[in-house]
C-alpha positions as a printed Julia matrix, in Angstrom:
328×3 Matrix{Float64}:
 289.97  112.26  102.66
 288.46  113.84   99.69
 286.96  111.15   97.58
 285.92  113.26   94.53
 288.24  113.52   91.28
 289.25  116.96   92.08
 288.58  119.36   94.35
 286.86  122.59   93.14
 288.64  125.73   92.28
 286.35  127.96   94.62
 286.31  125.3    97.22
 289.9   125.41   97.44
 290.3   129.34   97.11
 287.41  129.66   99.76
 290.04  127.4   102.06
 292.94  129.62  101.35
 291.89  133.09  100.43
 293.27  135.16  103.05
 296.84  135.27  101.79
 295.08  136.73   98.74
 293.14  139.39  100.1
 295.8   140.65  102.39
 298.09  140.35   99.09
 296.23  142.44   97.42
 295.54  145.23   99.45
 299.4   144.89  100.39
 300.29  145.5    97.11
 297.64  148.23   96.05
 298.81  149.97   98.77
 302.87  149.8    97.55
 301.83  150.55   93.9
 299.6   153.61   95.18
 302.54  155.15   97.02
 304.72  154.54   94.04
 302.14  155.82   91.54
 300.44  158.77   93.26
 303.76  160.31   95.44
 306.32  159.47   93.05
 308.33  157.56   95.42
 310.53  155.41   93.56
 310.63  152.25   96.01
 310.74  149.79   93.17
 313.37  147.12   94.07
 315.24  144.9    91.16
 313.22  141.65   90.21
 316.05  139.53   89.85
 317.09  139.23   93.82
 313.77  138.96   94.98
 313.21  136.2    92.37
 316.1   134.06   93.62
 314.51  134.58   97.2
 311.27  133.06   96.01
 313.17  130.22   94.22
 314.73  129.1    97.8
 311.5   129.25   99.61
 309.66  127.32   96.53
 311.87  124.31   96.72
 312.12  124.67  101.17
 307.83  124.39  100.68
 308.39  121.59   98.53
 310.71  119.99  101.06
 308.23  120.41  103.84
 305.14  118.99  101.91
 307.11  116.24  100.52
 307.83  115.27  104.4
 304.37  115.97  105.53
 302.99  113.48  102.5
 305.14  111.04  104.19
 303.62  111.16  107.32
 300.09  110.98  105.88
 300.83  107.9   103.99
 302.76  106.17  106.6
 299.64  106.22  108.32
 297.81  104.94  105.8
 300.17  102.09  105.34
 299.41  101.68  109.13
 295.62  101.16  109.26
 296.08   99.41  106.01
 298.01   96.65  107.98
 295.39   97.11  110.79
 293.26   96.11  108.32
 294.54   93.01  107.44
 295.77   91.65  110.86
 291.89   92.53  112.1
 290.57   89.99  109.48
 293.77   87.74  110.17
 292.83   87.36  113.89
 288.8    87.2   113.48
 289.44   84.39  110.37
 292.32   82.85  113.16
 289.51   82.98  116.1
 286.68   81.53  114.22
 288.67   78.24  112.81
 290.7    77.49  116.23
 288.21   78.33  118.58
 286.72   74.59  118.96
 283.88   72.99  121.19
 280.46   73.59  122.43
 280.88   77.37  123.75
 282.93   78.43  120.73
 280.36   80.95  119.1
 279.96   83.08  122.02
 284.03   82.76  122.58
 284.72   83.83  118.99
 282.0    86.61  119.38
 283.79   87.69  122.78
 287.14   87.78  121.07
 286.01   89.9   117.87
 284.31   92.53  119.97
 287.04   92.92  122.21
 289.24   93.27  119.24
 286.28   96.13  117.97
 286.56   97.6   121.27
 290.26   98.23  121.08
 289.46   99.7   117.45
 287.27  102.08  119.12
 289.66  102.96  121.85
 292.1   103.94  119.48
 290.9   105.26  117.01
 289.12  108.01  119.91
 292.4   108.16  121.35
 294.36  109.05  117.87
 291.54  111.75  117.29
 292.39  113.38  120.66
 293.7   117.14  120.03
 297.1   118.21  120.24
 298.59  121.4   121.01
 300.34  121.64  117.7
 296.73  120.79  115.84
 294.74  123.06  113.86
 292.37  122.8   116.64
 291.06  126.56  116.48
 290.21  125.84  112.53
 287.42  123.08  113.62
 284.84  124.91  111.68
 281.85  123.09  110.41
 280.42  123.96  106.89
 280.35  122.74  103.03
 284.17  123.75  102.57
 285.54  123.19  105.77
 284.36  119.58  107.03
 285.46  118.26  110.09
 285.37  115.5   112.29
 286.89  116.18  115.81
 285.35  112.89  118.3
 284.93  114.17  121.93
 286.88  111.15  123.48
 284.82  111.57  127.06
 281.39  112.57  125.17
 281.05  109.23  123.05
 283.63  106.27  123.67
 281.56  105.06  126.64
 278.85  104.51  124.88
 280.67  102.87  121.39
 282.99  100.9   124.02
 280.05   99.45  126.3
 278.57   97.91  122.93
 281.17   95.48  122.7
 282.57   94.46  126.4
 281.23   93.85  129.83
 280.43   96.85  132.01
 282.77   95.67  134.55
 285.76   95.44  132.14
 285.22   98.64  130.75
 284.78  100.44  134.18
 288.47   98.82  134.43
 289.8   100.48  131.84
 288.49  104.27  131.91
 290.89  104.22  135.2
 293.78  103.64  132.84
 295.28  106.24  130.58
 295.66  104.36  127.07
 292.8   101.95  127.1
 293.67  100.8   123.67
 296.91   99.44  125.29
 294.68   97.78  128.28
 292.05   96.01  125.95
 294.85   94.17  123.99
 296.75   93.05  127.4
 293.21   91.89  128.25
 292.82   90.21  125.15
 296.49   88.94  125.51
 295.36   87.48  128.95
 292.24   85.86  127.84
 293.72   83.88  125.13
 296.01   82.24  127.32
 292.95   81.39  129.38
 291.09   79.47  126.28
 294.79   77.79  125.87
 294.73   76.77  129.34
 291.5    75.61  129.21
 291.93   73.54  126.01
 290.03   75.3   123.43
 293.1    75.28  120.88
 296.98   74.13  121.23
 300.26   75.76  121.61
 300.79   76.38  117.74
 297.35   78.15  117.3
 297.85   80.27  120.37
 301.54   81.41  119.53
 299.55   82.71  115.97
 297.13   84.58  117.87
 299.79   86.18  120.25
 301.6    86.97  117.11
 298.68   88.88  116.16
 298.18   91.01  119.04
 301.93   91.66  118.9
 301.14   93.38  115.38
 298.47   95.23  117.0
 300.59   96.71  119.48
 302.97   97.45  116.92
 300.52   99.38  114.43
 299.24  101.19  117.81
 302.78  102.13  118.42
 303.46  103.58  114.91
 300.01  105.47  114.44
 300.96  106.96  118.25
 304.49  107.73  116.88
 302.82  110.41  114.12
 300.17  111.23  116.5
 302.44  112.45  119.85
 305.5   113.68  117.44
 304.73  116.84  115.79
 306.24  117.48  112.21
 309.76  119.34  113.69
 308.61  122.75  114.4
 311.17  124.51  113.16
 311.32  123.13  109.7
 307.33  124.25  109.97
 308.01  127.8   111.31
 310.77  128.53  109.05
 308.66  127.42  105.67
 305.96  130.05  107.25
 308.24  132.89  108.01
 310.06  132.51  104.25
 307.21  132.98  102.74
 305.74  136.11  104.51
 308.78  137.53  103.78
 309.15  136.88  100.15
 305.36  138.07  100.17
 306.51  141.46  101.69
 309.08  142.1    98.83
 306.86  140.89   96.08
 304.81  143.96   94.97
 308.43  145.57   95.45
 310.16  143.55   92.74
 306.74  143.46   90.5
 307.12  147.37   90.35
 310.28  146.94   88.83
 308.61  144.67   85.91
 305.62  146.08   85.05
 306.98  149.78   85.65
 308.86  149.78   82.5
 306.13  148.43   80.46
 303.96  152.22   81.04
 300.79  153.42   81.18
 298.49  151.24   83.31
 300.6   148.01   83.02
 301.78  149.28   86.64
 298.61  148.63   88.09
 299.26  144.96   87.2
 301.8   144.71   90.01
 298.34  144.37   92.15
 296.87  141.18   91.37
 300.07  139.48   89.75
 301.4   140.13   93.21
 298.0   139.07   94.89
 298.29  135.36   92.93
 301.58  135.18   93.27
 301.05  135.58   96.77
 297.98  133.01   97.39
 300.18  130.13   95.61
 303.34  130.5    97.52
 300.67  130.38  100.64
 298.57  127.77   99.2
 301.39  125.12   98.92
 302.45  126.24  102.84
 299.22  125.74  104.06
 298.63  122.0   101.83
 301.97  121.09  103.73
 300.62  122.33  107.35
 297.66  119.99  107.01
 299.26  117.56  105.93
 301.46  117.12  109.03
 298.99  115.63  111.59
 297.0   112.73  109.44
 295.27  111.98  112.4
 293.92  115.4   113.9
 290.1   114.94  112.49
 290.3   117.52  109.42
 289.13  117.1   105.49
 292.42  115.66  104.12
 293.15  113.27  106.96
 293.39  109.56  107.19
 289.61  108.49  107.25
 290.11  105.99  110.27
 286.68  106.18  110.97
 285.5   104.57  107.74
 288.64  101.82  108.14
 287.76  101.03  111.53
 283.65  100.75  110.45
 284.55   98.57  107.42
 287.04   95.97  109.69
 283.9    96.23  112.0
 281.54   95.28  109.57
 284.11   92.24  108.01
 285.0    90.94  111.3
 280.93   90.51  112.29
 279.88   89.09  109.08
 282.54   86.26  110.02
 281.36   85.67  112.8
 277.4    85.88  111.3
 276.55   88.42  114.02
 273.18   90.91  113.63
 272.59   94.15  113.69
 275.51   95.08  111.55
 276.19   98.73  110.91
 276.15  100.32  107.01
 279.85  101.51  106.35
 280.44  105.45  106.97
 279.12  107.16  103.73
 281.16  110.56  102.54
 279.31  113.98  102.8
 279.98  116.37  100.59
 282.58  114.67   98.81
 284.21  113.92  102.18
 284.93  110.6   103.73
 286.25  110.79  107.48
């Protein structure tokens, strides 16, 4: 997530310059054929402009739909923040007795382990995501958290090794962590650490975590329908191919050197349309780990800090800071 007021123009252009470059040289070739070879290849601008309007409407639909996926993902993780704080506060208030501090820490730590497992699972690459563009740099930041390289060390900080080994054999560690948390709450209820009413409240929060996890997985595992995504790309290409011919019709009537304005104007218009298409394309997958995603790493760290401070824990990590304006 970019947290500065605006993307810089050159930052935006560097990210999306390829269509401009191709459009420039393509329009230059078309204009050169018209000018030097005297081939009248200009096409009336009116029908081409109608195609452009249709493409613009379609891109607007795609971008709105893509934004809805990103905003829904952010609302889901906002719910996780709220319910996580409620769970830790309830665990601290409800669990009583001489062993209360250790039990409270166990419940909070297992919840943080669930957050960690869920975060890594959501960052696993999918076939339809932008795995080929994961290039580090000032203008193209990315954070594909490698699941098998780092999750082991992080989870071991919060749960016992025996419990950790159990989760390693499962396909969905986050789901199993919540299941274990539910079983543990029942064990504490049976041991008399809290009553039925409080147990039901804690179990209700576990249910809400399952709901939020399921909603996140729905967005992660169900791509933006590819027919809509693909048609937006192909229609933009059709319009870009026809564009210089319509520009010739407009600028050739002005005479003289105005004819060559066809080249930069075609390139600029092509860039604008493909920029809109690319913005929608990179908003479809809010958990893939690129620069416009929901910053689940930062959110999860914020939850961890809040929860560990509630139980007066030590060695609490600092909040994740933005790098070059990007918060992941």
